[in-house]
C-alpha positions as CSV (number, residue, x, y, z in Angstrom):
1,X,32.0,-18.0,-16.4
2,X,30.5,-14.5,-15.7
3,X,29.5,-14.2,-19.3
4,X,27.9,-17.6,-19.3
5,X,25.8,-16.7,-16.2
6,X,24.8,-13.4,-17.9
7,X,23.7,-15.2,-21.0
8,X,21.7,-17.7,-18.9
9,X,19.9,-14.8,-17.1
10,X,19.0,-13.1,-20.5
11,X,17.7,-16.4,-22.0
12,X,15.6,-17.1,-18.9
13,X,14.1,-13.6,-19.1
14,X,13.2,-14.1,-22.8
15,X,11.8,-17.6,-22.2
16,X,9.8,-16.7,-19.1
17,X,6.1,-16.4,-19.9
18,X,4.6,-12.9,-19.5
19,X,1.0,-12.3,-18.9
20,X,1.2,-8.5,-18.9
21,X,-1.0,-8.1,-22.0
22,X,-3.7,-10.5,-20.8
23,X,-6.8,-8.5,-19.9
24,X,-10.0,-9.4,-18.0
25,X,-12.8,-6.9,-18.2
26,X,-15.4,-7.2,-15.4
27,X,-18.7,-5.3,-15.8
28,X,-20.8,-4.6,-12.7
29,X,-24.2,-3.4,-14.0
30,X,-27.1,-1.8,-12.2
31,X,-25.3,-1.0,-8.9
32,X,-27.9,0.3,-6.5
33,X,-25.7,3.2,-5.4
34,X,-22.6,5.1,-6.6
35,X,-20.8,4.7,-3.3
36,X,-17.8,3.0,-1.7
37,X,-15.4,0.7,-3.4
38,X,-15.6,-2.6,-5.2
39,X,-13.2,-5.3,-4.0
40,X,-12.3,-7.9,-6.6
41,X,-10.4,-11.2,-6.1
42,X,-9.3,-13.4,-8.9
43,X,-8.4,-17.1,-8.2
44,X,-6.9,-19.8,-10.3
45,X,-8.5,-23.3,-10.7
46,X,-6.6,-24.4,-7.6
47,X,-8.6,-21.9,-5.5
48,X,-5.4,-19.8,-5.0
49,X,-5.7,-16.0,-4.9
50,X,-3.7,-14.6,-7.8
51,X,-4.9,-11.0,-8.1
52,X,-6.7,-8.4,-6.0
53,X,-8.0,-5.0,-7.1
54,X,-9.9,-2.3,-5.2
55,X,-11.6,0.4,-7.3
56,X,-13.8,3.3,-6.3
57,X,-17.3,3.2,-7.5
58,X,-17.9,6.0,-10.0
59,X,-20.9,4.7,-11.9
60,X,-23.9,2.5,-11.5
61,X,-22.4,0.5,-14.4
62,X,-18.9,0.1,-13.2
63,X,-16.1,-1.5,-15.3
64,X,-13.0,-3.0,-13.7
65,X,-10.0,-4.0,-15.8
66,X,-7.5,-6.5,-14.5
67,X,-4.3,-7.1,-16.4
68,X,-1.5,-9.7,-16.1
69,X,-3.6,-12.8,-15.5
70,X,-2.4,-16.2,-16.7
71,X,-4.5,-18.2,-19.2
72,X,-6.6,-21.0,-17.9
73,X,-9.6,-21.4,-15.6
74,X,-10.3,-18.5,-13.3
75,X,-12.9,-17.5,-10.7
76,X,-13.8,-14.0,-9.6
77,X,-15.6,-12.9,-6.4
78,X,-16.4,-9.3,-5.6
79,X,-18.3,-7.1,-3.1
80,X,-19.2,-3.4,-2.8
81,X,-17.9,-1.9,0.4
82,X,-20.5,0.7,1.2
83,X,-19.3,1.8,4.6
84,X,-15.5,2.0,3.8
85,X,-14.4,-0.5,6.4
86,X,-12.6,-2.7,3.9
87,X,-14.5,-5.9,4.5
88,X,-17.8,-7.5,3.5
89,X,-20.1,-7.0,6.5
90,X,-22.1,-10.0,7.5
91,X,-25.3,-9.9,9.4
92,X,-27.5,-12.5,11.0
93,X,-29.0,-13.6,7.7
94,X,-25.9,-13.2,5.5
95,X,-24.0,-10.3,3.8
96,X,-25.3,-6.8,4.4
97,X,-23.4,-5.4,1.3
98,X,-23.7,-6.3,-2.3
99,X,-21.6,-9.2,-3.5
100,X,-21.3,-11.6,-6.4
101,X,-19.3,-14.3,-8.1
102,X,-18.3,-15.1,-11.7
103,X,-20.9,-16.9,-13.7
104,X,-23.4,-15.1,-11.4
105,X,-23.7,-18.2,-9.3
106,X,-25.3,-17.9,-5.9
107,X,-25.0,-20.2,-2.9
108,X,-27.7,-21.1,-0.4
109,X,-26.6,-19.9,3.0
110,X,-23.0,-20.0,1.9
111,X,-20.6,-19.2,-0.9
112,X,-21.4,-21.1,-4.1
113,X,-19.4,-24.2,-5.1
114,X,-16.0,-23.0,-6.4
115,X,-16.2,-25.2,-9.5
116,X,-19.3,-23.4,-10.6
117,X,-17.5,-20.0,-10.5
118,X,-14.7,-21.1,-12.9
119,X,-14.6,-19.9,-16.4
120,X,-12.1,-20.3,-19.2
121,X,-9.7,-17.3,-19.6
122,X,-7.9,-16.9,-22.9
123,X,-5.8,-13.9,-23.5
124,X,-8.7,-11.5,-23.2
125,X,-12.2,-11.9,-21.8
126,X,-15.2,-10.0,-20.6
127,X,-17.6,-11.1,-17.8
128,X,-20.5,-9.5,-16.0
129,X,-21.1,-9.9,-12.3
130,X,-24.4,-8.9,-10.7
131,X,-23.7,-7.6,-7.1
132,X,-26.8,-8.3,-5.0
């Protein structure tokens, strides 16, 4: 019985899908300042958070690599935390720090429609997001 259970565990491990090689490259071009950190969130098509990354800004043309994502439709949102408080600061007229979404969609007085942010993610993909 113990051998059968061990065999089952091995077979499940082999059959389980792995996404470790899947890679999303996100380019943030023409940042206004080399300061702070970029916070990135990746969501699946059900609007569920599946990955978060925080990277220090080292260049006005910053690249962020995210590994281990499942294939399918994904959406990305990001912001540049300029003051180091770990959150997107909001003022009377909207965000005070640069932010952006996949497909570079923008909302009017709110976040853009989630469906407009979705893109197809095969095993590897590159996107560019303008933080404004």
